[in-house]
C-alpha positions in Angstrom: -5.5 -1.3 -26.7 -6.3 -4.2 -27.6 -9.7 -4.0 -25.9 -9.8 -0.5 -25.1 -11.9 2.0 -26.7 -12.1 5.8 -26.1 -15.4 7.7 -27.1 -14.9 11.6 -26.8 -17.7 13.6 -26.0 -18.0 17.3 -26.1 -21.6 17.9 -26.7 -24.0 17.2 -23.7 -25.6 19.5 -21.1 -25.6 16.8 -17.7 -24.0 14.1 -16.1 -27.4 12.4 -16.2 -27.5 12.6 -19.8 -23.8 11.1 -19.8 -25.2 7.8 -17.6 -28.6 7.2 -20.0 -25.3 7.0 -22.8 -23.5 4.8 -21.0 -26.4 2.3 -20.0 -26.7 2.5 -24.2 -23.4 1.2 -24.9 -23.1 -1.3 -22.6 -26.7 -2.1 -23.3 -25.7 -2.6 -27.5 -22.4 -4.1 -26.6 -24.3 -6.9 -24.9 -26.8 -8.0 -27.2 -25.8 -11.7 -28.6 -24.3 -12.0 -31.6 -23.6 -14.9 -34.5 -20.1 -15.7 -34.6 -19.5 -18.3 -36.6 -23.1 -20.2 -35.8 -22.3 -19.7 -32.8 -23.9 -17.4 -30.2 -21.8 -15.3 -28.5 -22.0 -12.2 -26.1 -19.6 -9.6 -25.2 -19.6 -7.2 -21.8 -17.8 -3.4 -21.3 -17.3 -1.6 -18.3 -16.8 1.8 -18.7 -14.9 4.4 -17.1 -16.1 7.7 -17.4 -13.7 11.4 -16.7 -14.6 15.1 -17.0 -13.2 17.9 -18.0 -12.4 20.6 -16.8 -13.7 18.8 -13.8 -11.3 15.9 -13.4 -8.8 17.1 -15.4 -7.6 19.7 -18.5 -5.1 17.9 -20.2 -5.3 14.9 -22.6 -2.8 12.9 -20.5 -4.5 13.6 -17.1 -8.1 12.9 -18.5 -7.1 9.5 -19.9 -5.9 8.1 -17.1 -8.7 9.1 -15.0 -11.0 7.6 -17.1 -8.9 4.1 -17.2 -8.6 4.4 -13.5 -12.1 4.5 -13.4 -12.7 1.6 -15.9 -10.6 -0.7 -13.9 -12.8 0.5 -10.7 -16.0 -0.3 -12.7 -14.2 -3.8 -13.6 -13.6 -4.5 -10.2 -17.0 -3.5 -8.7 -18.1 -6.8 -11.1 -18.2 -4.9 -14.6 -20.7 -4.9 -16.9 -21.6 -1.4 -16.0 -19.7 2.4 -15.6 -18.0 4.5 -13.0 -17.1 8.0 -12.9 -13.8 8.9 -11.9 -13.2 10.1 -8.2 -10.3 11.2 -6.3 -11.0 8.5 -4.0 -9.8 6.3 -6.8 -6.4 7.5 -6.5 -5.5 5.9 -2.7 -7.3 3.2 -4.0 -4.7 2.3 -6.6 -2.0 3.9 -4.7 -3.3 1.1 -1.9 -3.6 -1.9 -4.2 0.2 -0.8 -5.7 1.4 -0.9 -2.4 -0.7 -4.5 -1.6 0.8 -6.1 -4.8 4.4 -5.0 -3.8 3.9 -6.1 -0.2 2.5 -9.3 -1.5 5.5 -10.9 -3.8 7.9 -9.9 -1.1 5.7 -12.0 1.5 6.5 -15.0 -0.7 10.8 -14.4 0.0 9.7 -13.2 3.8 7.6 -16.5 4.5 5.2 -14.6 5.6 2.3 -16.7 4.1 0.8 -19.1 6.7 -1.8 -22.1 6.7 -4.6 -22.9 9.2 -6.4 -26.2 8.7 -9.5 -26.5 9.7 -11.2 -29.7 10.6 -13.9 -31.6 8.4 -15.9 -34.0 11.3 -17.7 -36.5 10.7 -21.2 -35.2 12.5 -22.8 -38.3 13.5 -19.2 -40.2 14.6 -17.3 -37.3 15.7 -14.6 -38.1 14.1 -12.5 -36.2 12.3 -12.0 -37.1 8.4 -9.9 -34.4 6.9 -8.8 -31.1 6.8 -8.9 -27.9 4.5 -6.0 -25.9 4.1 -6.3 -22.1 4.9 -3.8 -19.3 3.7 -3.5 -16.1 6.0 -1.1 -13.7 5.6 0.8 -12.5 8.7 2.1 -8.8 7.6 4.8 -7.4 9.6 2.5 -3.8 10.0 -0.8 -5.2 9.7 -0.9 -8.1 11.5 -2.9 -10.9 9.9 -4.9 -9.8 6.4 -7.7 -12.1 5.4 -8.1 -13.8 1.9 -10.5 -11.9 0.8 -8.5 -8.5 0.5 -5.3 -10.2 -0.9 -6.4 -13.1 -3.0 -8.3 -11.1 -5.7 -4.7 -9.1 -6.4 -3.1 -12.1 -6.4 -5.7 -13.5 -9.1 -5.6 -10.0 -11.3 -1.9 -9.9 -10.8 -0.7 -13.7 -11.4 1.5 -13.8 -8.1 -1.7 -16.3 -6.8 0.8 -18.8 -9.2 3.8 -19.2 -7.1 1.6 -18.7 -4.1 -0.9 -21.8 -5.1 2.8 -24.0 -5.5 3.9 -22.8 -1.8 0.2 -23.8 -0.6 0.1 -26.9 -2.1 3.4 -28.2 -1.1 3.2 -27.0 3.0 -0.6 -28.7 2.7 1.1 -32.0 1.7 4.4 -31.5 3.3 2.2 -31.1 7.0 -0.1 -34.1 6.0 3.2 -36.3 5.9 4.2 -35.0 9.3 1.2 -35.6 10.6 1.2 -39.3 9.7 4.6 -39.5 10.7 2.9 -38.3 14.3 1.1 -41.1 13.7 -2.2 -39.8 13.4 -4.4 -41.8 11.2 -4.7 -40.9 7.6 -7.1 -37.2 6.9 -8.0 -36.1 3.3 -6.2 -32.7 2.3 -8.4 -30.2 0.6 -6.6 -26.9 -1.1 -8.1 -24.2 -2.8 -6.9 -23.7 -6.4 -7.1 -20.5 -8.6 -7.9 -21.1 -12.5 -4.8 -19.6 -13.0 -2.9 -22.3 -11.6 -4.7 -24.7 -14.2 -3.1 -23.2 -17.1 -2.3 -26.0 -19.5 0.9 -24.3 -19.8 1.6 -24.1 -16.6 1.5 -28.5 -15.9 -0.6 -28.2 -12.9 -1.1 -32.0 -13.1 2.7 -32.5 -13.7 3.4 -30.7 -10.4 1.1 -32.7 -8.5 2.4 -36.2 -10.0 6.3 -34.7 -9.2 4.9 -33.3 -5.4 3.7 -36.7 -4.8 6.9 -38.5 -6.1 9.2 -36.3 -3.8 7.0 -36.9 -0.6 5.6 -40.1 -0.9 1.9 -38.8 0.0 -0.4 -41.3 -0.8 -2.9 -39.7 -3.7 -6.2 -40.9 -2.7 -5.4 -37.6 0.7 
């Protein structure tokens, strides 16, 4: 692939020998190099599968090593992982979570909770932070630590983020209409949302114009 390479080893005596080689590869790739006058460093993630222990045909061996590589990436990168049967179950759960997460937007299963920000001297609530939760009909409340990384990875975070912004602003407007004093709303934003191609600033401007919310809030 564009940034994936396969190394085939046929002459090794032990798992430890493979670990030593993997560490050497990672160390070599992380060494800084000159690119048009700038010092650049790379990081890599390695996935390792063994034959015949993990697979006896090429396709399965490649699939298993690929799965191990993604597991290494999810551990923070810059490391290596040997394939394990448990990765199959993890991959299946992630695929199921991704599918259900895309449906959750359509079914309005996401909810916003508002955490108050309090002036510790006066005790006055000065603002709130919008916190996203997912009320799955089968599993109940799913915390952001479980689904946000997957949403980031798959890009689903962009439509979810748009939904959060609109509902947070609409809630602030609703509170004002109820007579509450002006509050500042804090909303977490994904780096994927501020991709220049998605015109994040334009979305905010349009949302403020549509709702009439004071931009300072």
